[in-house]
C-alpha positions as CSV (number, residue, x, y, z in Angstrom):
1,M,86.2,119.4,141.0
2,K,88.1,121.1,138.2
3,A,90.5,122.6,140.7
4,L,91.1,119.1,142.2
5,L,91.8,117.7,138.8
6,V,94.2,120.5,137.9
7,L,96.0,120.0,141.3
8,L,96.2,116.2,140.7
9,I,97.6,116.6,137.2
10,T,100.1,119.3,138.3
11,G,101.3,116.9,141.1
12,L,101.7,114.0,138.7
13,I,103.7,116.2,136.2
14,A,105.9,117.7,138.9
15,A,106.6,114.4,140.8
16,P,109.2,113.0,138.4
17,A,111.0,116.4,138.3
18,T,111.6,116.3,142.0
19,P,113.5,113.1,142.8
20,A,113.9,112.1,146.4
21,Q,116.8,113.8,148.2
22,V,119.1,110.8,148.7
23,A,122.7,111.5,149.6
24,P,125.2,109.8,147.2
25,P,127.4,107.2,148.9
26,P,130.7,108.6,150.1
27,Q,133.6,108.3,147.7
28,P,136.9,106.7,148.8
29,P,139.4,109.4,149.8
30,V,141.6,108.7,146.8
31,V,138.8,109.5,144.4
32,T,138.2,112.9,145.9
33,S,141.8,113.8,146.5
34,N,143.2,112.4,143.2
35,P,140.2,112.0,140.8
36,V,142.0,112.3,137.4
37,V,144.8,109.8,138.2
38,W,142.4,107.5,140.0
39,S,140.1,107.5,136.9
40,A,143.0,106.9,134.6
41,N,144.3,104.1,136.8
42,Q,141.0,102.3,136.6
43,I,141.4,102.1,132.8
44,Y,145.1,101.3,133.0
45,E,144.6,98.4,135.5
46,R,141.9,96.9,133.3
47,Q,143.8,97.2,130.1
48,S,147.1,96.0,131.4
49,K,145.5,92.8,132.7
50,Y,143.8,92.2,129.4
51,M,147.0,92.8,127.4
52,V,149.2,90.5,129.4
53,A,146.5,87.8,129.3
54,A,146.2,88.3,125.5
55,A,150.0,88.1,125.0
56,E,150.0,84.9,127.0
57,E,147.0,83.4,125.2
58,M,148.3,83.9,121.6
59,P,150.3,80.9,120.6
60,A,154.0,81.5,119.8
61,D,153.5,80.4,116.2
62,K,150.9,83.1,115.7
63,Y,153.1,86.0,116.9
64,G,153.9,86.8,113.3
65,Y,150.2,86.9,112.4
66,H,148.8,90.1,110.9
67,P,145.5,90.2,109.0
68,T,146.8,92.2,106.0
69,P,150.3,93.1,104.8
70,D,150.0,96.7,106.0
71,Q,149.0,95.8,109.6
72,W,151.4,95.2,112.4
73,S,152.1,91.7,113.5
74,F,150.9,90.5,116.9
75,A,154.6,90.6,118.0
76,K,155.0,94.2,116.7
77,I,152.0,95.3,118.9
78,I,153.6,93.6,122.0
79,S,157.0,95.2,121.2
80,H,155.5,98.6,120.7
81,V,153.4,98.5,123.9
82,A,156.4,97.5,126.0
83,G,158.5,100.3,124.6
84,S,155.7,102.8,124.6
85,N,154.8,102.0,128.2
86,G,158.4,102.5,129.2
87,G,158.7,105.8,127.4
88,V,155.4,107.3,128.5
89,C,155.7,106.1,132.1
90,G,159.2,107.5,132.1
91,L,157.8,110.9,131.1
92,L,155.1,110.6,133.8
93,S,157.7,109.9,136.5
94,D,160.8,111.7,135.3
95,Q,162.6,108.3,135.6
96,P,164.2,106.3,132.8
97,A,162.5,103.1,131.8
98,P,164.2,99.8,132.7
99,A,166.1,98.2,129.8
100,A,163.8,95.2,130.1
101,V,161.0,97.0,128.3
102,K,163.0,97.3,125.1
103,V,162.5,94.3,122.8
104,A,162.5,93.8,119.1
105,D,159.3,92.5,117.4
106,T,161.4,89.6,116.1
107,A,162.0,88.4,119.7
108,T,160.5,85.1,120.9
109,K,157.1,85.0,122.6
110,P,158.7,84.5,126.1
111,E,160.9,87.5,125.5
112,L,158.1,89.7,124.3
113,V,155.8,88.6,127.1
114,A,158.6,89.3,129.7
115,A,159.1,92.8,128.2
116,V,155.4,93.8,128.2
117,K,155.2,92.5,131.8
118,A,158.3,94.5,132.8
119,S,156.7,97.6,131.2
120,F,153.5,97.2,133.2
121,A,155.5,96.6,136.4
122,F,157.3,99.9,135.8
123,C,154.1,101.7,135.0
124,D,152.4,100.1,138.1
125,T,154.9,101.9,140.3
126,V,154.6,105.1,138.4
127,M,150.8,105.1,138.5
128,A,150.8,104.3,142.2
129,N,152.9,107.4,142.9
130,L,151.3,109.9,140.4
131,H,149.1,112.7,141.7
132,D,146.8,115.1,140.1
133,D,148.7,118.1,141.4
134,K,151.6,117.1,139.1
135,L,149.6,116.8,135.9
136,G,149.9,120.5,135.1
137,D,153.7,120.4,135.1
138,T,155.3,120.8,131.7
139,I,157.3,118.0,130.3
140,T,159.3,117.5,127.1
141,Y,157.2,115.0,125.2
142,F,158.0,113.0,122.0
143,R,159.6,115.0,119.2
144,G,160.5,117.7,121.7
145,A,157.0,119.1,122.2
146,R,156.4,120.9,125.5
147,V,153.1,119.7,127.0
148,P,151.5,119.2,130.4
149,R,152.2,115.9,132.1
150,A,148.5,115.1,131.7
151,R,149.1,114.6,128.0
152,A,151.3,111.6,128.8
153,L,148.7,110.1,131.1
154,I,146.0,110.4,128.5
155,E,148.3,109.0,125.9
156,L,149.0,106.0,128.1
157,T,145.4,105.0,128.5
158,D,144.5,105.7,124.9
159,D,147.4,103.7,123.6
160,L,146.5,100.7,125.8
161,E,142.9,100.7,124.6
162,D,143.9,101.1,121.0
163,H,146.4,98.3,120.9
164,Y,144.3,95.9,123.1
165,S,141.5,96.3,120.5
166,Q,144.0,95.1,117.8
167,M,145.1,92.2,120.0
168,A,141.5,91.2,120.7
169,S,140.7,91.3,117.0
170,Y,143.8,89.2,116.1
171,L,142.8,86.6,118.7
172,R,139.3,86.4,117.3
173,L,140.6,86.1,113.8
174,N,142.5,83.1,115.0
175,G,139.5,81.5,116.7
176,M,140.3,82.5,120.2
177,L,138.3,84.5,122.7
178,P,139.9,87.7,123.9
179,P,140.3,88.1,127.7
180,S,137.8,90.9,127.8
181,A,135.1,88.7,126.4
182,A,135.8,85.7,128.6
183,P,133.0,84.7,131.0
184,K,133.4,86.2,134.5
185,K,134.7,83.6,137.0
């Protein structure tokens, strides 16, 4: 009886440690052939949609809003994102950014929204043509630093997440719901 009890307890303890051998679902070919860029593109696509939606949602008369004197205005964030996207995606692709991405933070809402949309259109093409095997190539980054192309890709996704969080906060401080918090349709 003791032997049966020991066998039963051993089986119960060992059972959770040996999960069923279930094969994971197959990954789309792009994930297995280009996993780093594919992963970054998931972040990029989500954040770019949120940012354009936030830029469109904020009323024109609130583009000068900034919570404290030391923080950027909403317009400055849009202007920076448009220019930064152009610069970083230019580094990723070895192509110059279109002139349409350059806009002053004193521009009108329609001009700022157009510039940020142009920057994302440029980056859309760059991201669609970027491959993992190019991420180890050395590029001349900002301030002349020589870095792997991967640095620019990481900077792109980090910058979008950073500045979208600002935009979302500014929207909330003005009584609006950020696009990322909107109910799913």
